[in-house]
C-alpha positions in Angstrom: 39.0 -116.0 -71.7 36.2 -114.7 -70.5 34.8 -117.7 -69.6 37.4 -118.4 -67.3 36.7 -115.1 -65.5 33.1 -115.9 -65.6 33.8 -119.6 -64.0 36.2 -118.1 -61.0 33.7 -114.8 -60.2 32.3 -116.7 -57.3 35.8 -117.3 -56.0 36.7 -113.4 -56.1 38.0 -113.6 -52.7 40.0 -116.9 -52.9 43.1 -117.9 -54.4 40.6 -119.7 -57.3 40.2 -116.5 -58.8 43.8 -115.7 -59.2 44.2 -119.1 -60.6 41.3 -118.3 -63.1 43.1 -115.5 -64.2 46.3 -117.3 -64.6 44.3 -119.2 -67.2 42.8 -116.3 -69.0 46.3 -114.8 -69.4 47.4 -117.9 -70.7 44.8 -118.1 -73.5 44.7 -114.6 -74.4 48.8 -115.0 -74.5 48.0 -118.0 -76.7 45.6 -116.2 -78.9 48.4 -113.7 -79.7 50.5 -116.3 -80.9 47.9 -117.4 -83.2 47.3 -113.8 -84.3 51.0 -113.0 -85.1 51.3 -116.5 -86.8 48.4 -115.2 -89.5 49.9 -111.9 -89.6 53.0 -113.5 -90.5 51.4 -115.9 -93.0 50.7 -112.7 -95.0 46.9 -112.1 -93.4 47.8 -108.6 -93.6 44.2 -107.6 -93.0 43.5 -104.2 -90.9 41.2 -106.4 -88.8 43.5 -108.9 -87.7 45.8 -105.8 -86.5 43.3 -104.4 -84.2 42.4 -107.6 -82.8 46.0 -108.3 -82.1 45.9 -105.0 -80.3 42.7 -105.2 -78.1 44.4 -108.6 -77.4 47.7 -107.1 -76.3 45.6 -104.7 -74.0 43.3 -107.3 -72.6 46.7 -109.0 -71.4 47.6 -106.3 -69.6 44.4 -105.7 -67.7 44.4 -108.7 -66.9 47.8 -108.9 -65.6 46.8 -105.7 -63.7 43.8 -107.0 -62.1 46.0 -110.1 -60.8 48.3 -107.9 -59.4 46.1 -105.8 -58.0 44.3 -108.4 -56.1 47.8 -110.3 -55.1 48.7 -107.0 -53.7 45.3 -106.5 -51.9 45.7 -110.3 -50.6 49.2 -109.7 -49.2 48.4 -106.4 -47.2 45.6 -108.4 -45.5 48.1 -110.7 -44.3 
């Protein structure tokens, strides 16, 4: 996720950065799937539950950033 954002950071003002955020969001959602799978297989460890919560928070932040950028772009047009 972080690597995708870093890769797109030079494109902050363009549509390209939004695309990199989309990739990051999808990666975080994929990670959520794997964490949930591990929890469902009985890997009920506190570290995994904490990782799951952190990942969900990351998804929310990424979506919020994407929405803010899109709103700003729409106001400029």
